[in-house]
Residue, then its C-alpha position, 0 to 999 in steps of 0.5 A: m500500500r502507498t501508506n506503507q511506501r518505504p522511506e528510503r524510496r521516497s528519499m531517492r525520489i526526492r533526491a532525483v527531483l532535486l538533482a534534476a532541478g539543480i542541473a536545470l538551474a546550472g544550465l540557466l546560470a552558466p551563460n551568465l556566470g561565464q559572461a560575468q567572468y569575462p575575460s578569464r584568458p588572453v584576448k586575441l586582437v587580429v590586425p589586417v596588415s603587416p607589422g609596422g603599418a598604422p593599424d598595427i601600431i594602433a592595435r599594439m598601443v590600444g592592446e598595451k593600455l586595454s590589457p590592464l583594464l581587462g585584467q588579461p593579456i591582449v595578443v596582437e596577431n597580424r593576418a595581412g592579405s587580400n585587403g583585409n579579407i583574410a583577417m575579417e574571415a578569420v575573426a567572423k568565423s571564430a567563436p563569438d565569445g569575445y576572445t577574438l577581435l578585429l581591429a579594422m580600418d573603415s575600408l575593410i567594412v564599407l569599401n571591400p564589399h563594393v570592389y570585390a566580386k566575391m567576399p568571404v564574409d558579409t561585413l554588415k552581418d557576420l561582424v558586429p561593431v564593438s567600438p570606434l577607436a581612432a579617426q584620421p581627419n586628413f590624408f595628404l596629397t603629395v608629389h615626388p620632389s621632381v614634379p615641377v609643382k609647388n602648390f595645389q593650383e599648380f598640381i591641378e594645372y599640371a595634371k590637366t596638361a600632362n601627356p601621358p597622364l600622371a600616375y598615382a600610387s595607392a595602398g590597393s584597389g578599394s583603398q582610401h588612397q584610391m578613393a581620395m584621388e578618384m574623388l579629386k579627379l571627378r571634382a577637378g576634371i583631371n586624369l591620372v592613372h592608378v597604380p595599386y600596391k599591396g599596402g600603404a608602406p610599399a606605395t609610399t616607398a614607390a612614391m619616394a623613389g619617384e616610381v610614381p609622381a603622386m600619392f595621398i598619404g596618411g598622417s603616419s607617413g607625414h615625416q616623409i613630408r618633413a624630411g623632403r622626400l615627398r612634397g605636401i600639396a593639400a589635405t582632405g579634411r574639413s579643416r587644416s591639419p595641425l600637422f601641416p597647417e600650411l597645407p590648404t584643404i581641397g575643400e577650400f578649392y572644391p567645396g564639399y570635398q572631404l575624406s577622413t577615415w576611422l579605425g574600430l574594433f569588431a567582433p564576430a556576430g553573436v558575442p553576448d551583450a555582457v561581453m560587449a558592454k564590458l569591452r565598450a566600457d573599458i575602451n571608452r575609459l581608455l580613449a578618455t585618457p590624455e595619454m591615449k590622445q597624445r599617443l594617437n596624435t604622435a602616431g600620425g595625427l590620429e584622434p581618439y574617436a568615442i561615440a555611442p554604439e548606435e551612432f557607430a552603427a549608423l556611421i557604418r551604414a552611411d559610409y557603406e552606402k556612400y562608398g558603394a555609390l562612389v565605387k559604382q561611379i568610378g568602376a573600381k574593382a579588386d581581385 
């Protein structure tokens, strides 16, 4: 009879029920516990360029200062190739746990999808923006010292009459270097021949050697202007650069012309909200320090760039559409 059920049997059933409840509760709590402990091991920061390039310098600078805030080492891994597509694919296909991140230039996210016929990832879906890190307000139009022009007006006139047309170097098809010159070609009605290189460093080396007469360079190569290896002509920003205040902006001659770039931190889609919040909070703390502002400026006229996540997402979408229209207009392609 039920009333005579053995006490030990009832005890076994109670223990079984409690064990099942405990397992279920542990399953519910495990994700939250894992997020609360993030990070519990080193974080890998993938950089899409070779050591020594501006993104690599920024990655190591940020990694050095972000590591104490996270309480774990940040290991920088260089994965150069295919205009950053190799690095993007590696991060997008990694576990979405916050332990593999990508430091990306804006061109990877908003330009590559328009110049490559086939992309290994969807940059707007397979990667999620963690936070912007830095902005480069200006690129600088430069020429080799052998080119007989001293200022922007002379450059435009020289380019209009050059036969054969002047060549210009870039960091590759779909790079911001190319976009800057193609935008100028459209506005000024000039013709120059594009010579793409595999990265900004070899392109700058070629320009300094006189292999190509003109090139847009970033602030990290500004010392080449100071050394006289390249002649500065104009800047691409909304206002003149503190690095070279004597150089006019192109917008002073062609109103509305402006090109600046940003670098940001990205993660594979699916990273838990708590991990993203931790990363964003620590990055904002880092970017607010005077030391980081000074170091970014010294690295090449860069500025800390901290905006809300929704603003960053909106900027990415706007740039994606803007450069998509430009690439279609100029017919830029990469392979």
